[in-house]
MDTraj code that builds the backbone (N, CA, C; nanometers):
import mdtraj as md
import numpy as np

residues = "MET MET GLU PRO ILE LYS VAL LEU THR ALA VAL ALA ALA PRO LEU LEU ARG ASP ASN ILE ASP THR ASP ALA ILE ILE PRO SER ARG GLU MET LYS SER VAL ALA LYS THR GLY LEU ALA GLU GLY LEU PHE ALA GLY TRP ARG TYR LEU GLY ILE GLY SER ARG GLU PRO ASN PRO ASP PHE VAL LEU ASN GLN PRO ALA TYR ALA GLY ALA ARG ILE LEU LEU GLY GLY GLU ASN PHE GLY CYS GLY SER SER ARG GLU HIS ALA VAL TRP ALA LEU HIS GLU TYR GLY ILE ARG ALA VAL VAL ALA PRO SER PHE SER PRO ILE PHE TYR GLY ASN CYS VAL ARG ASN GLY ILE VAL PRO VAL ARG LEU PRO GLY GLN LEU ILE SER GLU LEU ALA LYS TYR VAL ALA SER ASP PRO GLN ALA HIS LEU LEU THR VAL ASP LEU THR ALA CYS GLU LEU ARG GLY GLY ALA LEU VAL GLN ARG PHE VAL ILE GLU SER GLU ALA ARG ASP MET LEU GLN GLU GLY LEU ASP ALA ILE ASP LEU THR LEU LYS SER ARG ASN GLU ILE GLU ALA PHE LEU GLN GLY ASP ARG GLU ARG ARG PRO TRP ILE TYR SER LEU SER ASP ASP SER ALA SER".split()
xyz = np.array([
    [11.8010, 10.1836, 9.7353],
    [11.7545, 10.1141, 9.6284],
    [11.6961, 10.0014, 9.6705],
    [11.5553, 9.9718, 9.6189],
    [11.4817, 9.8318, 9.6570],
    [11.5042, 9.7382, 9.5576],
    [11.4452, 9.6134, 9.5862],
    [11.4449, 9.5063, 9.4941],
    [11.3859, 9.5491, 9.3776],
    [11.4234, 9.5503, 9.2436],
    [11.3572, 9.5561, 9.1072],
    [11.2536, 9.4534, 9.1188],
    [11.1568, 9.4829, 9.0527],
    [11.0659, 9.3752, 9.0359],
    [11.0071, 9.3769, 8.8710],
    [11.0329, 9.2949, 8.7960],
    [11.0079, 9.3039, 8.6558],
    [10.9014, 9.1824, 8.6212],
    [10.9112, 9.0539, 8.6533],
    [10.8136, 8.9853, 8.6496],
    [10.8245, 8.8793, 8.7762],
    [10.7189, 8.8663, 8.8370],
    [10.7045, 8.7940, 8.9713],
    [10.6195, 8.6770, 8.9508],
    [10.6648, 8.5537, 8.9731],
    [10.5884, 8.4332, 8.9588],
    [10.5843, 8.3587, 9.1067],
    [10.4550, 8.3441, 9.1656],
    [10.4894, 8.3086, 9.2934],
    [10.3366, 8.2441, 9.3443],
    [10.3435, 8.1990, 9.4554],
    [10.2315, 8.1663, 9.5161],
    [10.1358, 8.2831, 9.5598],
    [10.0066, 8.2646, 9.5247],
    [9.8846, 8.3846, 9.5638],
    [9.8110, 8.3330, 9.6668],
    [9.8036, 8.4100, 9.7749],
    [9.7023, 8.3778, 9.8661],
    [9.5670, 8.4820, 9.8837],
    [9.4455, 8.4070, 9.8651],
    [9.3377, 8.4797, 9.8336],
    [9.2973, 8.5329, 9.9866],
    [9.2609, 8.6810, 9.9880],
    [9.2095, 8.7226, 10.1123],
    [9.0793, 8.8130, 10.0600],
    [8.9812, 8.7488, 10.0064],
    [8.8775, 8.8336, 9.9458],
    [8.7724, 8.9182, 10.0324],
    [8.8125, 9.0001, 10.0947],
    [8.7329, 9.0861, 10.1900],
    [8.7651, 9.2444, 10.1460],
    [8.6485, 9.3054, 10.1372],
    [8.6381, 9.4528, 10.0964],
    [8.6918, 9.5080, 10.2268],
    [8.7318, 9.6358, 10.1904],
    [8.7682, 9.7423, 10.3138],
    [8.8575, 9.6950, 10.4168],
    [8.9576, 9.6106, 10.3659],
    [9.0639, 9.5778, 10.4510],
    [9.1458, 9.7027, 10.4822],
    [9.1307, 9.7361, 10.6257],
    [9.2094, 9.8649, 10.6437],
    [9.3468, 9.8455, 10.7198],
    [9.4221, 9.9394, 10.7199],
    [9.5549, 9.9630, 10.7532],
    [9.5627, 9.9019, 10.9022],
    [9.4681, 9.9164, 10.9907],
    [9.4602, 9.8670, 11.1290],
    [9.4288, 9.7239, 11.1229],
    [9.3855, 9.6608, 11.0339],
    [9.3863, 9.5203, 11.0201],
    [9.4968, 9.4694, 10.9753],
    [9.5733, 9.5415, 10.8805],
    [9.6896, 9.4925, 10.8260],
    [9.8040, 9.4737, 10.9236],
    [9.8191, 9.5875, 11.0054],
    [9.9152, 9.5935, 11.1270],
    [9.8482, 9.6763, 11.2223],
    [9.7908, 9.5995, 11.3299],
    [9.7101, 9.6818, 11.4377],
    [9.8188, 9.7738, 11.5068],
    [9.7741, 9.8827, 11.5618],
    [9.8500, 9.9833, 11.6485],
    [9.9268, 9.9052, 11.7613],
    [9.8698, 9.8196, 11.8178],
    [9.9578, 9.7334, 11.9299],
    [10.0395, 9.6810, 11.8864],
    [10.0733, 9.6453, 11.7339],
    [10.2087, 9.5888, 11.7031],
    [10.2984, 9.6619, 11.6277],
    [10.2929, 9.7946, 11.6520],
    [10.3770, 9.8941, 11.5748],
    [10.4747, 9.9631, 11.7094],
    [10.5579, 9.8956, 11.7324],
    [10.6387, 9.9203, 11.8490],
    [10.7634, 10.0185, 11.8478],
    [10.7794, 10.0617, 11.7016],
    [10.8973, 10.1465, 11.6656],
    [10.8503, 10.2027, 11.5374],
    [10.9357, 10.3021, 11.4845],
    [10.9129, 10.3744, 11.3695],
    [10.9987, 10.3087, 11.2489],
    [11.0674, 10.2134, 11.2842],
    [11.1468, 10.1371, 11.1813],
    [11.0629, 10.0410, 11.0960],
    [11.1299, 10.0439, 10.9818],
    [11.0376, 9.9354, 10.8828],
    [11.0755, 9.7792, 10.9042],
    [11.1602, 9.7600, 11.0185],
    [11.1647, 9.6192, 11.0421],
    [11.0916, 9.5835, 11.1648],
    [11.0954, 9.4474, 11.1816],
    [10.9989, 9.3882, 11.2979],
    [10.8537, 9.4057, 11.3039],
    [10.8116, 9.4244, 11.1865],
    [10.6551, 9.4319, 11.1731],
    [10.5849, 9.2983, 11.1215],
    [10.6639, 9.2002, 11.0628],
    [10.6031, 9.0947, 10.9838],
    [10.5281, 8.9933, 11.0753],
    [10.5811, 8.9895, 11.2038],
    [10.5167, 8.9276, 11.3040],
    [10.3542, 8.9591, 11.3406],
    [10.3555, 9.0967, 11.3263],
    [10.2143, 9.1490, 11.3748],
    [10.1255, 9.1735, 11.2417],
    [10.1782, 9.1135, 11.1206],
    [10.0899, 9.1403, 11.0073],
    [9.9619, 9.0534, 11.0167],
    [9.8524, 9.1212, 10.9804],
    [9.7121, 9.0610, 11.0149],
    [9.6920, 9.0127, 11.1678],
    [9.7564, 9.0559, 11.2579],
    [9.7729, 8.9794, 11.3956],
    [9.6310, 8.9347, 11.4284],
    [9.5394, 9.0402, 11.4165],
    [9.3768, 9.0258, 11.4794],
    [9.3413, 8.9302, 11.4048],
    [9.3719, 8.8764, 11.2753],
    [9.3445, 8.7443, 11.1969],
    [9.4041, 8.6252, 11.2171],
    [9.5294, 8.6464, 11.2270],
    [9.6463, 8.5546, 11.2117],
    [9.6469, 8.4575, 11.3208],
    [9.6053, 8.5192, 11.4576],
    [9.6555, 8.4809, 11.5649],
    [9.5041, 8.4401, 11.6524],
    [9.5015, 8.3463, 11.7433],
    [9.3916, 8.3237, 11.8053],
    [9.3117, 8.3961, 11.8952],
    [9.3925, 8.5054, 11.9541],
    [9.3515, 8.6164, 12.0327],
    [9.4394, 8.7145, 12.0342],
    [9.3998, 8.8501, 12.0886],
    [9.4836, 8.9634, 12.1140],
    [9.6189, 8.9251, 12.2132],
    [9.7194, 8.9459, 12.1855],
    [9.8269, 8.9128, 12.2465],
    [9.8934, 8.7779, 12.2258],
    [9.8112, 8.7076, 12.1570],
    [9.8491, 8.5695, 12.1472],
    [9.9485, 8.5604, 12.0117],
    [10.0376, 8.4332, 12.0028],
    [10.1078, 8.4319, 11.8975],
    [10.0624, 8.2572, 11.8617],
    [9.9627, 8.2173, 11.8910],
    [9.9078, 8.0726, 11.8520],
    [9.8332, 8.1150, 11.7295],
    [9.8738, 8.0665, 11.6171],
    [9.8325, 8.0571, 11.4894],
    [9.6919, 8.0147, 11.4757],
    [9.5965, 8.1030, 11.3927],
    [9.4751, 8.0656, 11.3809],
    [9.4788, 7.9628, 11.2419],
    [9.4554, 7.8506, 11.2597],
    [9.4578, 7.7516, 11.1252],
    [9.3744, 7.7998, 11.0269],
    [9.2540, 7.8696, 11.0565],
    [9.1571, 7.9014, 10.9389],
    [9.2272, 8.0300, 10.8616],
    [9.3110, 8.0860, 10.9148],
    [9.3630, 8.1894, 10.8396],
    [9.4439, 8.1760, 10.7278],
    [9.4299, 8.2274, 10.5963],
    [9.4855, 8.1806, 10.4799],
    [9.6438, 8.1791, 10.4849],
    [9.7111, 8.2719, 10.5549],
    [9.8212, 8.2829, 10.5496],
    [9.9073, 8.1722, 10.6486],
    [9.8275, 8.1133, 10.7406],
    [9.8877, 8.0071, 10.8170],
    [9.8568, 7.8849, 10.7465],
    [9.8038, 7.8643, 10.6345],
    [9.7817, 7.7294, 10.5892],
    [9.8913, 7.6849, 10.4888],
    [9.9181, 7.5417, 10.5314],
    [10.0500, 7.5069, 10.4430],
    [10.0234, 7.5262, 10.2973],
    [9.9234, 7.5134, 10.2410],
    [9.8753, 7.5230, 10.1213],
    [9.9560, 7.6612, 10.0586],
    [9.9463, 7.7621, 10.1180],
    [9.9697, 7.8901, 10.0980],
    [10.1094, 7.9313, 10.1310],
    [10.1936, 7.8385, 10.1716],
    [10.3357, 7.8614, 10.2294],
    [10.4078, 7.9476, 10.1248],
    [10.4907, 8.0561, 10.1649],
    [10.5612, 8.1318, 10.0627],
    [10.5015, 8.2183, 9.9729],
    [10.3705, 8.2515, 9.9944],
    [10.2906, 8.3438, 9.9324],
    [10.3596, 8.4722, 9.9167],
    [10.3588, 8.5162, 9.7957],
    [10.4296, 8.6332, 9.7831],
    [10.3322, 8.7407, 9.7073],
    [10.2127, 8.7019, 9.6612],
    [10.1239, 8.7794, 9.5975],
    [9.9704, 8.7615, 9.6890],
    [9.9215, 8.8718, 9.7057],
    [9.8034, 8.8622, 9.7871],
    [9.6713, 8.9164, 9.7002],
    [9.5531, 8.8456, 9.7058],
    [9.4395, 8.8722, 9.6247],
    [9.3276, 8.9319, 9.7354],
    [9.3042, 9.0497, 9.6987],
    [9.2011, 9.1322, 9.8063],
    [9.0793, 9.1725, 9.7533],
    [9.0146, 9.2523, 9.8274],
    [8.8746, 9.3031, 9.7596],
    [8.8903, 9.4556, 9.7599],
    [8.7734, 9.4926, 9.7486],
    [8.7714, 9.6618, 9.7213],
    [8.8290, 9.7357, 9.8276],
    [8.8895, 9.8551, 9.7829],
    [8.9166, 9.9449, 9.8739],
    [9.0309, 9.8783, 9.9784],
    [9.1233, 9.8083, 9.9183],
    [9.2514, 9.7620, 9.9863],
    [9.3269, 9.8696, 10.0454],
    [9.3537, 9.8641, 10.1596],
    [9.4492, 9.9613, 10.2238],
    [9.3912, 10.1001, 10.2772],
    [9.2495, 10.0695, 10.3136],
    [9.1825, 10.1946, 10.3447],
    [9.2221, 10.2251, 10.5017],
    [9.1531, 10.3341, 10.5490],
    [9.1957, 10.3531, 10.7081],
    [9.2819, 10.4610, 10.6980],
    [9.3554, 10.4681, 10.8194],
    [9.4666, 10.5521, 10.8410],
    [9.5827, 10.5354, 10.7399],
    [9.6736, 10.6388, 10.7210],
    [9.7665, 10.6563, 10.6178],
    [9.8991, 10.5936, 10.6648],
    [9.8995, 10.5009, 10.7674],
    [10.0237, 10.4471, 10.8264],
    [10.0836, 10.3786, 10.7264],
    [10.2304, 10.4262, 10.6977],
    [10.3142, 10.3225, 10.5947],
    [10.3389, 10.1983, 10.6548],
    [10.3446, 10.1873, 10.7929],
    [10.3542, 10.0693, 10.8607],
    [10.2952, 9.9397, 10.7894],
    [10.1717, 9.9735, 10.7230],
    [10.1008, 9.8637, 10.6748],
    [10.1776, 9.7705, 10.5626],
    [10.2306, 9.8658, 10.4697],
    [10.3146, 9.8204, 10.3592],
    [10.4396, 9.7810, 10.4109],
    [10.5020, 9.8366, 10.5042],
    [10.6414, 9.7814, 10.5678],
    [10.6135, 9.6376, 10.6121],
    [10.5228, 9.6104, 10.6743],
    [10.4977, 9.4792, 10.7273],
    [10.4539, 9.3670, 10.6342],
    [10.3837, 9.4308, 10.5317],
    [10.3345, 9.3378, 10.4057],
    [10.4856, 9.3084, 10.3346],
    [10.5798, 9.3847, 10.3311],
    [10.6884, 9.3792, 10.2399],
    [10.8003, 9.2707, 10.3345],
    [10.8175, 9.2990, 10.4728],
    [10.9013, 9.2302, 10.5378],
    [10.8431, 9.0954, 10.5457],
    [10.7048, 9.0584, 10.5471],
    [10.6709, 8.9196, 10.5276],
    [10.7091, 8.8528, 10.4204],
    [10.7146, 8.9313, 10.3072],
    [10.7406, 8.8707, 10.1752],
    [10.6643, 8.8984, 10.0570],
    [10.5353, 8.9777, 10.0893],
    [10.4428, 9.0115, 9.9799],
    [10.5002, 9.1183, 9.8890],
    [10.5127, 9.0901, 9.7599],
    [10.5625, 9.1788, 9.6532],
    [10.4461, 9.2028, 9.5619],
    [10.3307, 9.1744, 9.5722],
    [10.2236, 9.2169, 9.4979],
    [10.0753, 9.1984, 9.5680],
    [10.0116, 9.3006, 9.5516],
    [9.8760, 9.3010, 9.5904],
    [9.7454, 9.3349, 9.4579],
    [9.6796, 9.2282, 9.4363],
    [9.5689, 9.2350, 9.3169],
    [9.4461, 9.2511, 9.3977],
    [9.3873, 9.3826, 9.3674],
    [9.2555, 9.4264, 9.4226],
    [9.1713, 9.5017, 9.3292],
    [9.0644, 9.5022, 9.3317],
    [8.9611, 9.5973, 9.2385],
    [8.9951, 9.7562, 9.2627],
    [9.0108, 9.7782, 9.3754],
    [9.0493, 9.9358, 9.4072],
    [9.1348, 9.9386, 9.5339],
    [9.2070, 10.0444, 9.5377],
    [9.3114, 10.0692, 9.6590],
    [9.2673, 10.1893, 9.7230],
    [9.3207, 10.2187, 9.8503],
    [9.3240, 10.3510, 9.8920],
    [9.4469, 10.4080, 9.8407],
    [9.4047, 10.5668, 9.8162],
    [9.5289, 10.6272, 9.7147],
    [9.6637, 10.6204, 9.7817],
    [9.6455, 10.6545, 9.9385],
    [9.7682, 10.6596, 9.9915],
    [9.8364, 10.5502, 10.0120],
    [9.7657, 10.4195, 10.0321],
    [9.8191, 10.3059, 10.0352],
    [9.8866, 10.2669, 9.9089],
    [9.8172, 10.2744, 9.7929],
    [9.8644, 10.2465, 9.6837],
    [10.0207, 10.3206, 9.6586],
    [10.0052, 10.4667, 9.6833],
    [10.1296, 10.5243, 9.6826],
    [10.2291, 10.4772, 9.7580],
    [10.2143, 10.4196, 9.8801],
    [10.3138, 10.3570, 9.9723],
    [10.3665, 10.2236, 9.9281],
    [10.2627, 10.1481, 9.8447],
    [10.3218, 10.0241, 9.7947],
    [10.4297, 10.0612, 9.6890],
    [10.3993, 10.1340, 9.5976],
    [10.5064, 10.1716, 9.4866],
    [10.6417, 10.2186, 9.5633],
    [10.6150, 10.2980, 9.6563],
    [10.7420, 10.3571, 9.6952],
    [10.8390, 10.2463, 9.7994],
    [10.7479, 10.1402, 9.8252],
    [10.8191, 10.0488, 9.9130],
    [10.8403, 9.9005, 9.8263],
    [10.8214, 9.8989, 9.7154],
    [10.8423, 9.7676, 9.6411],
    [10.7405, 9.6577, 9.6369],
    [10.6418, 9.7179, 9.6336],
    [10.5136, 9.6412, 9.6248],
    [10.4210, 9.6548, 9.5153],
    [10.4021, 9.5643, 9.4327],
    [10.3082, 9.6028, 9.2981],
    [10.1679, 9.6212, 9.3175],
    [10.0885, 9.7369, 9.3060],
    [9.9541, 9.7316, 9.3314],
    [9.9167, 9.7095, 9.2081],
    [9.8256, 9.5858, 9.1733],
    [9.7386, 9.5805, 9.0580],
    [9.6112, 9.5721, 9.0650],
    [9.5526, 9.6629, 8.9804],
    [9.4021, 9.6762, 8.9796],
    [9.3260, 9.5926, 8.8917],
    [9.2398, 9.5046, 8.9454],
    [9.1616, 9.4167, 8.8249],
    [9.0390, 9.4011, 8.8829],
    [8.9376, 9.3523, 8.8050],
    [8.7913, 9.3314, 8.8319],
    [8.7569, 9.2499, 8.9204],
    [8.6638, 9.2713, 9.0196],
    [8.6686, 9.1713, 9.1185],
    [8.6309, 9.0371, 9.0856],
    [8.5354, 9.0193, 8.9745],
    [8.4932, 8.8984, 8.9334],
    [8.6193, 8.8235, 8.8798],
    [8.7065, 8.8863, 8.8185],
    [8.8244, 8.8189, 8.7668],
    [8.9197, 8.7847, 8.8740],
    [8.9164, 8.8486, 8.9798],
    [9.0079, 8.8166, 9.1101],
    [8.9407, 8.7032, 9.1636],
    [8.8042, 8.6831, 9.1600],
    [8.7306, 8.5646, 9.2273],
    [8.7801, 8.4456, 9.1366],
    [8.7737, 8.4507, 9.0181],
    [8.8193, 8.3636, 8.9267],
    [8.9336, 8.3132, 8.9547],
    [9.0480, 8.4097, 8.9753],
    [9.1989, 8.3836, 8.9968],
    [9.2032, 8.3065, 9.1184],
    [9.1218, 8.3276, 9.2293],
    [9.1211, 8.2803, 9.3525],
    [9.0809, 8.1377, 9.3612],
    [8.9696, 8.1081, 9.2913],
    [8.9228, 7.9577, 9.2375],
    [9.0493, 7.8961, 9.1877],
    [9.1074, 7.9287, 9.0751],
    [9.2084, 7.8691, 9.0113],
    [9.3378, 7.8353, 9.1062],
    [9.3714, 7.9228, 9.1866],
    [9.4793, 7.9248, 9.2876],
    [9.4521, 7.8089, 9.3879],
    [9.3218, 7.8105, 9.4436],
    [9.2971, 7.7504, 9.5533],
    [9.2811, 7.5995, 9.5288],
    [9.2792, 7.5476, 9.4008],
    [9.2609, 7.4088, 9.3551],
    [9.4072, 7.3383, 9.3800],
    [9.5190, 7.4082, 9.3793],
    [9.6367, 7.3611, 9.4010],
    [9.7424, 7.4883, 9.4264],
    [9.7478, 7.5514, 9.5318],
    [9.8251, 7.6862, 9.5534],
    [9.9587, 7.6863, 9.5042],
    [10.0254, 7.5644, 9.5553],
    [10.1588, 7.5609, 9.5187],
    [10.2108, 7.5215, 9.3691],
    [10.1109, 7.4678, 9.3020],
    [10.1356, 7.4425, 9.1515],
    [10.0695, 7.5551, 9.0492],
    [9.9450, 7.6095, 9.1062],
    [9.8781, 7.6965, 9.0179],
    [9.9378, 7.8540, 9.0776],
    [10.0631, 7.8937, 9.0431],
    [10.1111, 8.0121, 9.0674],
    [10.0620, 8.1123, 8.9598],
    [10.0768, 8.2617, 9.0090],
    [10.0311, 8.3672, 8.9321],
    [10.1619, 8.4330, 8.9009],
    [10.1672, 8.4948, 8.7813],
    [10.2513, 8.5779, 8.7233],
    [10.2166, 8.7432, 8.7312],
    [10.2878, 8.8064, 8.7860],
    [10.2831, 8.9548, 8.7732],
    [10.3794, 9.0356, 8.6844],
    [10.3729, 9.0384, 8.5739],
    [10.4480, 9.0862, 8.4536],
    [10.4569, 9.2416, 8.4439],
    [10.5222, 9.3042, 8.4839],
    [10.5257, 9.4601, 8.5070],
    [10.5970, 9.4960, 8.3572],
    [10.6730, 9.4210, 8.2773],
    [10.7294, 9.4604, 8.1514],
    [10.5895, 9.4618, 8.0643],
    [10.5396, 9.3494, 8.0441],
    [10.3978, 9.3467, 7.9586],
    [10.2848, 9.3909, 8.0137],
    [10.2850, 9.4496, 8.1394],
    [10.1674, 9.4972, 8.2170],
    [10.0395, 9.3911, 8.2152],
    [10.0921, 9.2516, 8.2550],
    [10.0097, 9.1320, 8.2145],
    [10.0160, 9.0809, 8.3738],
    [9.8729, 9.0137, 8.4072],
    [9.8641, 8.9307, 8.5090],
    [9.8492, 8.7751, 8.4475],
    [9.9154, 8.6643, 8.4717],
    [9.8731, 8.5460, 8.4191],
    [9.8721, 8.4359, 8.5027],
    [9.7627, 8.3654, 8.4895],
    [9.7372, 8.2331, 8.5958],
    [9.6778, 8.1416, 8.5000],
    [9.7269, 8.0147, 8.4752],
    [9.6778, 7.9117, 8.4146],
    [9.6538, 7.9690, 8.2424],
    [9.5122, 7.9589, 8.1715],
    [9.5151, 7.9999, 8.0772],
    [9.4576, 8.1394, 8.0498],
    [9.4400, 8.2312, 8.1783],
    [9.4100, 8.3563, 8.1852],
    [9.5070, 8.4426, 8.1734],
    [9.5058, 8.5330, 8.0794],
    [9.6046, 8.6510, 8.0607],
    [9.5253, 8.7771, 8.0746],
    [9.5512, 8.8687, 8.1523],
    [9.4830, 8.9913, 8.1779],
    [9.5861, 9.0939, 8.1868],
    [9.5636, 9.1869, 8.1158],
    [9.6306, 9.3169, 8.1104],
    [9.5841, 9.4233, 8.2043],
    [9.6795, 9.5069, 8.2702],
    [9.6254, 9.5779, 8.3735],
    [9.7033, 9.7018, 8.3480],
    [9.6706, 9.8110, 8.4178],
    [9.7100, 9.9659, 8.3937],
    [9.7660, 10.0094, 8.4916],
    [9.9135, 10.0273, 8.4898],
    [9.9513, 10.1027, 8.6124],
    [10.0403, 10.2138, 8.5406],
    [10.0467, 10.3389, 8.6373],
    [10.1101, 10.4511, 8.5833],
    [10.2641, 10.4566, 8.5547],
    [10.3140, 10.5052, 8.4306],
    [10.4444, 10.4854, 8.3856],
    [10.5421, 10.5215, 8.5070],
    [10.5279, 10.6294, 8.5871],
    [10.6264, 10.6389, 8.6840],
    [10.6542, 10.5250, 8.7765],
    [10.5205, 10.4858, 8.8301],
    [10.5028, 10.3839, 8.9305],
    [10.5806, 10.2460, 8.8718],
    [10.5452, 10.2343, 8.7429],
    [10.6035, 10.1100, 8.6825],
    [10.7604, 10.1207, 8.6901],
    [10.8154, 10.2292, 8.6347],
    [10.9552, 10.2596, 8.6300],
    [11.0244, 10.2475, 8.7785],
    [10.9611, 10.2919, 8.8812],
    [10.9977, 10.2759, 9.0195],
    [11.0192, 10.1385, 9.0480],
    [10.9075, 10.0603, 9.0293],
    [10.9132, 9.9290, 9.0486],
    [11.0101, 9.8267, 8.9838],
    [11.0118, 9.8696, 8.8595],
    [11.1080, 9.7908, 8.7710],
    [11.2374, 9.8083, 8.8021],
    [11.2954, 9.9393, 8.8423],
    [11.4291, 9.9646, 8.8697],
    [11.4775, 9.9594, 9.0161],
    [11.3677, 9.9423, 9.0895],
    [11.3961, 9.9314, 9.2389],
    [11.4130, 10.0867, 9.3106],
    [11.3495, 10.1927, 9.2434],
    [11.3645, 10.3253, 9.2876],
    [11.2671, 10.3973, 9.3973],
    [11.3116, 10.4511, 9.4625],
    [11.2387, 10.5458, 9.5650],
    [11.2195, 10.6719, 9.5063],
    [11.1469, 10.7584, 9.5413],
    [11.1206, 10.8834, 9.5033],
    [11.2539, 10.9600, 9.4745],
    [11.3375, 10.9806, 9.5625],
    [11.4779, 11.0249, 9.5451],
    [11.5448, 10.9840, 9.4422],
    [11.5587, 10.8366, 9.4432],
    [11.6263, 10.7751, 9.3192],
    [11.5769, 10.8226, 9.1900],
    [11.4445, 10.8299, 9.1618],
    [11.3745, 10.8649, 9.0561],
    [11.4055, 10.9909, 9.0138],
    [11.4134, 11.0970, 9.0940],
    [11.4582, 11.2056, 9.0873],
    [11.6002, 11.2457, 9.0244],
    [11.6776, 11.1643, 9.0813],
    [11.8204, 11.1681, 9.0573],
    [11.8601, 11.1227, 8.9091],
    [11.7633, 11.0277, 8.8702],
    [11.7625, 10.9924, 8.7299],
    [11.7927, 11.1031, 8.6207],
    [11.7417, 11.2384, 8.6751],
    [11.7352, 11.3516, 8.5714],
    [11.8157, 11.4552, 8.6336],
    [11.9393, 11.4068, 8.7118],
    [12.0581, 11.4826, 8.7666],
    [12.1153, 11.5599, 8.6653],
    [12.1377, 11.5153, 8.5440],
    [12.1924, 11.6014, 8.4329],
    [12.1166, 11.7160, 8.3974],
    [11.9892, 11.6757, 8.3900],
    [11.9156, 11.7900, 8.3429],
    [11.8707, 11.8848, 8.4198],
    [11.8775, 11.8495, 8.5610],
    [11.8617, 11.9357, 8.6796],
    [11.9920, 12.0346, 8.6725],
    [12.1109, 11.9799, 8.6793],
    [12.2381, 12.0793, 8.6773],
    [12.2540, 12.1689, 8.5706],
    [12.1864, 12.0932, 8.4260],
    [12.2105, 12.1849, 8.3202],
    [12.1093, 12.3109, 8.3566],
    [11.9757, 12.2990, 8.4021],
    [11.9014, 12.3953, 8.4366],
    [11.9430, 12.4939, 8.5153],
    [12.0053, 12.4402, 8.6299],
    [12.0591, 12.5428, 8.7344],
    [12.1833, 12.6218, 8.6741],
    [12.2702, 12.5596, 8.5700],
    [12.3643, 12.6387, 8.5277],
    [12.3025, 12.7272, 8.4297],
    [12.1995, 12.6964, 8.3534],
    [12.1604, 12.8172, 8.2743],
    [12.0750, 12.9067, 8.3410],
    [12.0259, 12.8821, 8.4409],
    [11.9466, 12.9894, 8.5303],
    [12.0429, 13.0614, 8.6030],
    [12.1618, 13.0112, 8.6392],
    [12.2671, 13.0827, 8.7088],
    [12.3166, 13.2047, 8.5982],
    [12.3276, 13.1507, 8.4626],
    [12.3674, 13.2507, 8.3537],
    [12.2556, 13.3630, 8.3436],
    [12.1392, 13.3126, 8.3522],
    [12.0238, 13.3983, 8.3081],
    [11.9933, 13.4967, 8.4290],
    [12.0174, 13.4695, 8.5453],
    [11.9693, 13.5361, 8.6651],
    [12.1072, 13.5467, 8.7570],
    [12.1982, 13.5914, 8.7339],
    [12.3289, 13.5817, 8.8295],
    [12.2966, 13.6365, 8.9605],
    [12.2050, 13.7566, 8.9456],
    [12.1985, 13.8072, 9.0915],
    [12.1219, 13.7250, 9.2043],
    [12.0464, 13.6441, 9.1520],
    [11.9846, 13.5300, 9.2500],
    [12.1009, 13.4638, 9.3295],
    [12.2101, 13.4016, 9.2547],
    [12.2962, 13.3418, 9.3021],
    [12.4003, 13.4064, 9.3706],
    [12.4290, 13.5294, 9.3229],
    [12.5267, 13.6167, 9.4161],
    [12.4585, 13.6450, 9.5490],
    [12.3466, 13.6422, 9.5751],
    [12.2787, 13.6580, 9.6888],
    [12.3091, 13.5624, 9.7890],
    [12.2703, 13.4407, 9.7566],
    [12.3067, 13.3274, 9.8183],
    [12.4446, 13.2828, 9.8308],
    [12.5312, 13.3126, 9.7309],
    [12.6838, 13.2820, 9.7330],
    [12.7389, 13.3842, 9.8847],
    [12.6729, 13.4934, 9.8743],
    [12.7360, 13.5768, 9.9600],
    [12.6708, 13.5570, 10.1206],
    [12.5524, 13.5057, 10.1299],
    [12.5146, 13.4483, 10.2689],
    [12.5890, 13.3131, 10.2968],
    [12.6391, 13.2419, 10.1994],
    [12.7063, 13.1272, 10.2188],
    [12.8393, 13.1614, 10.2845],
    [12.8977, 13.2524, 10.2343],
    [13.0331, 13.3215, 10.2733],
    [13.0115, 13.4046, 10.4235],
])
top = md.Topology()
chain = top.add_chain()
for i, resn in enumerate(residues, 1):
    res = top.add_residue(resn, chain, resSeq=i)
    for name in ("N", "CA", "C"):
        top.add_atom(name, md.element.get_by_symbol(name[0]), res)
traj = md.Trajectory(xyz[None], top)
């Protein structure tokens, strides 16, 4: 089970670049295992630190700026999460603490990886995201954004904007379910189907029962 997300109110960090690919999110040199942990330090390593292999923070990078400390929402540009299909990119964001990414568009694979790993992908027009970034930048710690999955709204100051998210993705995020958990919600229906099918086509199951014995 993942952490359920119904309403998220948090500091939002603007990273308004188009085509932020998965290698920028987590460079391959930072992927030292196949585990979901130990990746946060390498998140945006090429931008976050002053040089390759360095861990000296780049003071110009938004996530290093004290005003954006504790950011859990990321504002991005078009085609966020493009490039390779590596799931490590979402794992790194999640371990760092990001729980929502707001962008005009996403790579489909990255979008799906977000849903499966407890990060809310919110699609909004680029102009609106730019306005949100300006609102946030004037006082990041006070001008928090709210991603409300229950109402399918993003709120910031006087701005209230509805967004669309697929019902299955919304359920998974609100209930903290992965794909297996979501399937198991239909356990009773699955078992009822199997029982009915066993009665309709007993010869199918007699073959499997014989092979099992």
